[in-house]
C-alpha positions, 0 to 999 in steps of 0.5 A: 111789327112792320118797322120799316118798309123799303119798296117803288113808289106806285102811287103817290096823292097828297095823303099817302103813298103806295108802296109796292114791294115785291108785287104787294102795295101798301097803302102808307099815309104821311105827312105832307112835309114827308110827301114833299121829301119822298121821292118821285113815283117809279123811284125807290123809298125807304119809310119807317113804320109805324101800324095803327091798330083799333077794332077795323082799323089797320093802317100804316102811317110812314116817315123818312126818319126814325125820329120823326116816328118817335115824335108821332108815336109821343103825339098819339100817346096823349089821349084824345090825338090821333093819328090823323092829328099826329100828322097835321102835327108834323105837317105845320112845321119842321120836327126841330120847330115843333119840339122847341115850341112844345120845350118853351110851352108855346101852344100857339103853334100846336092850335093852328092845326085844325081840330087842336084848340088850346086845351088840347095843345096845352096838354100836349105841351103838359105831358111831351116838354119834360120829354123834349130836351132843346137848347135854350138858344133854339127857344129864343129863336122860334119866339122870335120866329114866331113874333115875325110870323105873328106881325105878317098875320096882323098886317093881313096875311094868311098863316100860311102866306106868312110862314111859306114868305118867313122860310124864303128869308135869308138866315143871314138877315137878323133881327124881328124887325130886318125880318119882317121887312124881308118877308114883307118883300118876298109877298111883295113879289107874289 
């Protein structure tokens, strides 16, 4: 079993990297978040690996942290959720936000993934909520953050635009109303 790979990035695309290790190139699928944080082409990288093996499929999935790998493996252990969907889930939000959303029983974040409907999101929450421990303050913060993003979406912005603007709102700004105003200022500049 392959647990991790370390080598030079030979090629980096929007879905995978090819990691060259002593002349052998390994195609490793990664989440969008991992691809953004990973080194540039020609540089050294280390990825924790999940080897996905089915009948005629042998794919590698890579993660920068062992915690991400564990979460991915928990996701794909759920019936009907494959590795591509698992990567899509890890691409929509930070690992901390995903865990908080699942622990608090909020389906809204998971249903934003293409191919995951309300029933699948509820099944993910049912199966994983008892396995994920998140402080109560994190749950409250996530709920307030979701309110802000939902308000921006209701004003006509796309979910992606709302999330990107929200990420740029300084943490020192408190209160849902103030965070919405700040996000609107950011959106107005683009």
